[in-house]
C-alpha positions, 0 to 999 in steps of 0.5 A: 863379920860374926857379929853382923850375922848374929845382929841380922838374925836377931832382927829377923828372928824378932821381926818373925816373932811379932808377925806370928803374935799378931797374926795369932791375935788376928786369929783368935779375934776371928774365931770368937767372932764366929762362936754361937750366941750364948742363949739364957736357956742354955743349962750353964747360963741358967746355973750362972744367971746369965742374962743377955742385958744386965738391966734384966738381972732379977735382984731378989735372985742376984743380990750381988749384981749390981746395975753397972756390971756387965760382960764387957767390963768382967775380967772373963770378957776376952774381946774388945767388941762392945757388942758380943764376944768371947767369955772365958766361962762360957767356952765355945759361945758368945756372950753379949757385951751388955750381959751379966753372970754371977762369975762376974769380976772386975777388971784389973 
């Protein structure tokens, strides 16, 4: 009888953990959607060469830039949105999915 109770406990625990994980993911995404937009005039954006549109990056100032690089395909972009989302570098701000900065790194 104790095995049956243990199984029920484990099943309920697993279901609870799954629910918590799903709720946390939804909460994080909802929070990211409420972040203010990063502007190109923000001091950190200026320092890292951030542009809201990768097509406007000055190749002379940013020789590492490639036209196919953008925030949406950067490892530091933590959003699934294809318009704007959170970035690990610009905490508390939303970056444009088609933006770019000098910290760009390919997704694994």
